[in-house]
C-alpha positions as CSV (number, residue, x, y, z in Angstrom):
1,M,50.7,129.4,49.6
2,K,48.8,129.0,52.8
3,I,46.6,126.4,51.1
4,R,49.7,124.3,50.0
5,K,51.0,124.3,53.6
6,L,47.6,123.0,54.8
7,I,47.7,120.1,52.3
8,I,51.4,119.1,52.9
9,A,51.3,119.2,56.7
10,P,48.5,116.6,57.1
11,A,50.2,114.4,54.5
12,V,53.4,114.5,56.4
13,S,51.6,113.7,59.6
14,L,49.8,110.7,58.0
15,L,53.1,109.4,56.7
16,A,54.8,109.7,60.0
17,L,51.9,108.0,61.7
18,A,52.0,105.1,59.3
19,T,55.7,104.7,59.7
20,A,55.4,104.7,63.5
21,S,52.6,102.1,63.4
22,A,54.6,99.8,61.1
23,Y,57.6,100.1,63.4
24,A,55.5,99.3,66.4
25,Q,54.1,96.2,64.6
26,E,57.6,94.9,63.8
27,E,58.7,95.5,67.4
28,G,55.7,93.6,68.9
29,A,55.6,90.7,66.5
30,A,56.5,87.3,68.0
31,P,59.7,85.8,66.8
32,A,59.4,83.0,64.3
33,P,59.6,79.5,66.0
34,E,62.9,77.8,65.6
35,P,62.7,74.7,63.4
36,A,62.1,71.5,65.4
37,E,65.0,69.2,65.9
38,A,65.2,66.2,63.6
39,A,63.6,63.1,65.1
40,A,66.1,60.7,66.6
41,P,66.8,57.7,64.3
42,A,64.8,54.6,65.1
43,P,66.8,52.0,67.2
44,E,68.2,49.2,65.2
45,P,66.2,46.0,65.5
46,A,67.6,43.6,68.1
47,E,69.4,40.6,66.6
48,A,67.4,37.4,66.5
49,A,68.2,35.1,69.4
50,A,70.4,32.3,68.3
51,P,68.4,29.0,68.1
52,A,69.0,26.7,70.9
53,E,71.5,24.0,70.2
54,A,69.9,20.9,68.9
55,T,70.2,18.0,71.3
56,G,69.7,14.3,71.1
57,E,68.0,13.1,67.9
58,A,67.2,16.6,66.8
59,A,70.9,17.2,66.4
60,G,72.5,17.1,63.0
61,E,74.5,14.3,61.5
62,G,77.6,15.4,63.3
63,S,76.0,14.8,66.8
64,A,75.8,11.3,68.3
65,A,72.3,10.0,69.1
66,P,71.5,9.2,72.7
67,L,72.7,5.8,73.7
68,K,70.0,3.3,74.8
69,H,71.8,1.0,77.2
70,F,69.1,-1.7,77.6
71,T,67.3,-3.8,75.1
72,L,64.7,-6.5,75.7
73,T,63.5,-8.6,72.8
74,A,61.8,-12.0,72.1
75,N,61.2,-14.2,69.2
76,P,57.4,-14.5,68.7
77,L,57.8,-17.4,66.2
78,S,59.5,-19.6,68.8
79,I,56.6,-19.2,71.2
80,V,54.3,-20.9,68.7
81,L,56.6,-23.9,69.0
82,G,56.5,-23.9,72.8
83,R,60.0,-22.4,73.2
84,Y,60.1,-19.4,75.5
85,S,63.1,-17.1,75.6
86,I,64.0,-13.4,76.1
87,N,67.0,-11.5,75.0
88,F,68.6,-9.1,77.6
89,E,71.2,-6.8,76.0
90,Y,73.3,-4.3,77.8
91,M,75.5,-1.8,76.0
92,L,78.9,-1.4,77.8
93,A,79.7,1.5,75.4
94,R,78.8,2.5,71.9
95,H,79.0,-0.5,69.6
96,H,79.8,-3.0,72.4
97,G,77.1,-5.0,74.0
98,L,76.6,-8.1,76.2
99,I,73.6,-10.4,75.5
100,A,72.1,-13.0,77.8
101,V,69.3,-15.3,76.6
102,P,67.6,-17.6,79.2
103,S,65.2,-20.0,77.5
104,A,62.9,-22.9,78.2
105,W,61.2,-25.4,75.9
106,F,58.3,-27.8,77.0
107,M,56.8,-30.5,74.8
108,S,54.7,-33.6,75.5
109,A,52.9,-36.4,73.6
110,E,50.5,-39.1,74.6
111,S,49.6,-42.5,73.2
112,G,47.0,-44.4,75.1
113,D,48.1,-44.5,78.7
114,T,51.7,-43.6,78.0
115,K,52.8,-40.0,78.1
116,W,56.2,-38.6,76.9
117,S,57.4,-35.3,78.2
118,F,60.4,-33.2,77.0
119,R,61.9,-30.3,78.9
120,Y,64.7,-28.0,77.8
121,L,66.3,-25.4,80.1
122,G,69.3,-23.4,79.1
123,G,70.7,-20.1,78.1
124,E,73.4,-18.2,76.2
125,L,75.9,-15.5,77.1
126,G,77.5,-13.6,74.3
127,Y,79.0,-10.4,72.9
128,H,77.7,-8.3,69.9
129,F,79.5,-5.6,68.1
130,Y,77.0,-3.1,66.6
131,S,77.6,-0.7,63.7
132,G,75.0,1.9,65.0
133,D,75.4,4.6,67.6
134,R,71.9,4.4,69.2
135,G,72.5,1.2,71.2
136,A,71.9,-2.3,70.0
137,N,71.3,-0.9,66.6
138,G,72.7,-1.6,63.1
139,F,74.6,-4.5,61.7
140,F,76.0,-6.9,64.3
141,V,78.3,-9.8,64.7
142,G,79.4,-11.7,67.7
143,P,80.0,-15.1,69.5
144,S,78.0,-16.8,72.2
145,L,78.4,-19.6,74.7
146,I,75.6,-22.1,74.9
147,Y,74.4,-24.4,77.7
148,M,71.4,-26.7,77.6
149,N,69.9,-29.2,80.0
150,L,67.6,-31.8,78.3
151,N,65.2,-33.9,80.3
152,T,62.8,-36.6,79.0
153,S,60.4,-38.7,81.0
154,V,57.9,-41.5,80.2
155,T,54.9,-42.2,82.5
156,G,52.0,-44.7,82.4
157,G,51.7,-47.6,80.2
158,S,52.8,-51.2,80.9
159,D,56.4,-50.1,81.6
160,A,57.6,-48.6,84.7
161,D,58.1,-44.8,84.8
162,S,61.5,-43.7,83.7
163,S,63.4,-40.5,82.9
164,A,66.7,-39.3,81.4
165,S,68.6,-36.1,81.2
166,S,71.7,-34.8,79.4
167,S,73.8,-31.6,79.5
168,T,75.0,-30.0,76.3
169,Y,77.5,-27.2,75.8
170,G,78.4,-25.3,72.7
171,V,79.5,-22.1,70.9
172,A,77.9,-20.0,68.2
173,V,78.6,-17.1,66.0
174,D,75.8,-14.9,64.7
175,V,75.5,-12.0,62.2
176,G,72.5,-9.9,61.4
177,G,70.9,-6.5,61.8
178,Q,68.7,-4.8,64.3
179,H,66.9,-1.5,64.1
180,V,66.2,0.7,67.2
181,A,63.6,3.4,66.5
182,R,63.7,6.8,68.2
183,N,60.8,5.8,70.4
184,G,62.6,2.6,71.4
185,F,60.8,0.0,69.2
186,T,63.3,-2.7,68.2
187,I,63.2,-5.3,65.5
188,G,65.9,-7.5,64.2
189,G,67.0,-10.7,62.5
190,G,69.9,-12.7,61.4
191,F,71.5,-16.1,61.1
192,G,74.4,-18.0,62.5
193,V,76.1,-21.3,63.1
194,A,76.4,-23.3,66.3
195,Y,78.5,-26.2,67.4
196,I,77.2,-28.2,70.4
197,K,78.1,-31.4,72.1
198,T,76.5,-33.5,74.7
199,S,79.0,-34.0,77.5
200,S,77.2,-36.0,80.2
201,S,73.9,-37.9,80.7
202,A,72.0,-39.8,83.4
203,S,69.0,-42.0,83.4
204,S,66.7,-43.9,85.6
205,G,64.4,-46.8,84.8
206,D,64.3,-48.0,81.2
207,A,64.5,-44.6,79.5
208,K,67.6,-43.4,77.7
209,P,68.4,-39.8,76.7
210,T,66.1,-39.5,73.7
211,V,67.5,-36.1,72.6
212,T,71.2,-36.1,72.2
213,V,72.4,-33.3,70.0
214,S,75.9,-33.0,68.8
215,G,77.5,-31.4,65.8
216,T,77.2,-28.2,63.7
217,M,73.8,-26.7,63.0
218,P,72.4,-23.4,61.6
219,R,70.6,-20.8,63.6
220,F,67.9,-18.3,62.5
221,L,67.2,-15.1,64.5
222,F,64.1,-12.9,64.6
223,T,63.3,-10.6,67.5
224,I,60.9,-7.8,68.4
225,G,61.1,-5.7,71.6
226,Y,62.0,-2.4,73.1
227,S,65.2,-0.4,73.9
228,F,65.6,2.2,76.6
């Protein structure tokens, strides 16, 4: 009996010690960490900036092209013939332009000691309606007023020097087309009809007006230049 008590008492002591140790471990254990908060959602991507509005010639078909108010052109073929002229065009508004064309023509011929000289000074003032929006661009039609002063002279030879002059007026109507590129390069052509009449003349010496032009005649147009 005494031996059984000796065996049971230590066993109970060991059990009590183990229970107390386990309880102490539970009390001293660090609390489990709380779960981390969910990451904040990524910000929505910023909306793409609206493209800048197209301007000028980069605009779509619905936008009008920039108006080029001034156009300077010349006919290179007439220079070969000794006729010099330049076309000044000014756009009053889209489709409506004024055109001024000062011109000069000089010719001469010699035979022995005699020399004949011919001088033409004149100009035109007119109106053109253009179908395009860029300036003096597109198909055109319009009238013009014409003025010419013709002068001839004869010098040398056996006869006394002499000269003659005449003034000529007229009207013309032209149709054609002209293209104005975005960089300003301009090229055009067309045709028309003119009616002119010599209204006055004067002479000195034995010469008479050798160039007297009256009636209806065709006109052919070809120009190259620049618009701005």
